[in-house]
N, C-alpha and C positions, 0 to 999 in steps of 0.2 A: 345234312349232306350238301356237298358242293358240286359245281359243274364237273370237276375232274373225277368225281366218284361215279358218274353215270354217262358221261359223254361218249359218243361214238368216235373212235379213233383207231387208225389213221383216217384222214379225210380224203375223199375222192375230189380232186380239184381239176380245173381246166385253165388254159392260158387265154389271154385276151384275143389272140388271133385264131383260136379254135373255131371251127365252123358251127353254125347253128344245127346243121344236120348231124354232125358228130356228137354234139352235146345232147341232142334229143335221143340219139341211139344210146349214149352213155347212161342217161337217166333210166331208160327202159331196161338195159342190160343189168344195171346195178340195183334196180328196184329202189331208187331214191327219187325224191321229188325236187331236189335242188342241189346245186354244186357251187362252191366258192370259185371265184375267178382270181387267180394270183399272178404276180409278175415273176420274173426269173429268180428274184431273191426270196420269193415266198410271201411277199407282202400282199395283203388283201386289197383287191381293186373293186370287187363287187360280188354279186351273187346272181346266178341264172337259175330261175325256178320254172316249174311247169307253167305257172301263170304267165311268165315272160314269153313263152312260146305258144300260147293259146291262139292268138290272133294272127294267123299267117295266111297269105294268099295261096300258098301251095296246098293248104288243107281246105280252102274255101271258107275260112273262119275269120277273114279280115274284117275288122270293125268298120262300118260305114256310118259315120255320124249324120244326124239329120241336118237339113240345110240351115235351120235356125241356129244350131250349135256352131256350125261353120262360120256363120256371120259374127257370132259372139266371141269366137276363139281368136287368140293371137297367132300370127304367122309362125312363131317359134313353137307354139303348141302343136300345130299341124305337122311341122317338120319333125318334132320329137315323136309324134305318134307314127309317122311314116317310117322313121328309122327303127322304131320298136318292132313294127310288123314286117318290114322288108329287109332289115339288117341281116348281114350274112355271117357276122362274127360275134363272139361273146361280148366284145367291147361295145357293139352296137345295141344289143338288146338287154344287157345286164342291168340290174338295179344297183345304182352306185352308192346310195345312202344306206349303208348297212349297219344295223345295230349289232354290237358285239358284247361279250362278257369275258371276264377273266376266269382262270381255272378255280380261283377261290370264291367266286360268286355263289351265293347260296341258292338252293333250288327254289326257295320261297321268292327271292328277288327275280329269278329267271321266269317263274310262273307269272309274276306280276307284270314283267316286261312283255311277255308274249300276249297276255290278255289285254294290256293297255294299248299295244300297237297292232293287235289283231294279226300277228304273224305266227307261223307254224314252227319256226326253228331259229336258232341264233348261233353264230360261230363263236368258238371259244378261242381266245387269243393268249399267246405267251411270247414275250420278247418280240412283239410285232408280227408274229406269224400265226397262222391258223393251226391249232393243235387238236381240235375236236369240234363236234357239232352236238348241241343239245336240242332235241326236238320235243314236241308234245308227247310222242311215244316214250321217250326216255323218262319224262316226268311221270308218266303212268307206270312205267316199270319200277321206278323208285317207290311210288306209292304202294304198289303191290308188295315190294320187297320188305318194307319196314312197317311194322304194326304200330309204332309210335315215333314221334318226331325228333328224338335227340340225334345230334350229329354223330356220325360213325367214329369209332376209335381209330387210332393210327393203325392198329392191327388189321382192321377191315380194309384199309387202303393197301397195305402190304399184301394181304391175302388176295385182293383183286389183281394186283400186278403178277403175283405168282400163278394165279389161275390163267390169266391171259398168256403168260409165257408157256404154261403147260399146254394150252390149246394149240398154240403155234407150233410147238414141238411135235405134235402128232402128224404134221404134214397136211392136215385138213385145211381147206380154204375157209378162212375165218372172216372174210370180208363182210358177211351179213350177220355176224355174231356180236352180241354185246353182253357184258358181264356186270352184274350189280351185286354187291356184297353188303349185307346188313346183319350186324351182330353175329358174324361168323357163318351165316347162311349164304350160300352161293346160288345166285339165280342166273341161269343161262337163257338168253333170249335170242331169237333170230331164226335163220333158215340155213339148212345144210344142203350140199349138193347131192348127198347120197345117204342111205341108211348107215353105211359103214363109217362115213365121216361123222355123222351124228353120234353113233355109238362110241367112236374113238374119243370125241370131245367129252362125252359124259364120263368115260373111264378116266381121262386125264384130269378132269375136275375133281373126281372122287379121290384121286391119288395125292392131291395137294395137302400137305400137312397143315393142321390148324383149322381146317374147315369143319363146321358142325354138321352141315347137311348140304346136299346139292339138289336144287329144284330145277329140273331141266324142262324148258318150254320151247325146244327147237323143233321146227317143222321142216318138211322137205320142200325144196324149190320145185316148181313145175318142171317136168321132163324137158330138157333142152334149154332151160333158162340159165343164164349166167355162164355158159360154157366158155365165153371169151375170157373169163377171169382165171 
């Protein structure tokens, strides 16, 4: 399998001038732990994660280094730390050095990258733009979906696209839904806004020609969550 077979897409992004408060609210509402920062052309500038927003004076969690670390640190280090904890916009707090992969990158290579750099997710790029995100959860979904390691056939990829199109055609909100297809078996992962949307997506997946089986693992969002979407 490759990144394009399991990635979450489309990607929720923010702009460099978006406020820290709005980004924090977005992470909570969308039940995600990070979001890419892109410019007007869609080029990747950085990533803002929960970790980037942890040390804030507003929450009383600002890091206060010991006096001896202050003596050893460089002025630019202190300035960088201050900007990280007090910055008001995405461009102030985002992580700028972001590792990325391509759509054709194998899951084995992605797993090795996440493990080596101790990161939880990696943006998927195509033609210089972010087209998806592969997280640890996506890798686990792929692991459950396939019982053996061979790469999926082209039919699996076509089937995945057909299922995604069928889900969108139901009118259900698919923001929290991911689809993994392995040897004709369709795996539905994620969270639905209501029992009706969950059932509609299950029926839509069952109706797609060529699928061998549908394994639905969709849970319901807590009442009131995600209403902004």
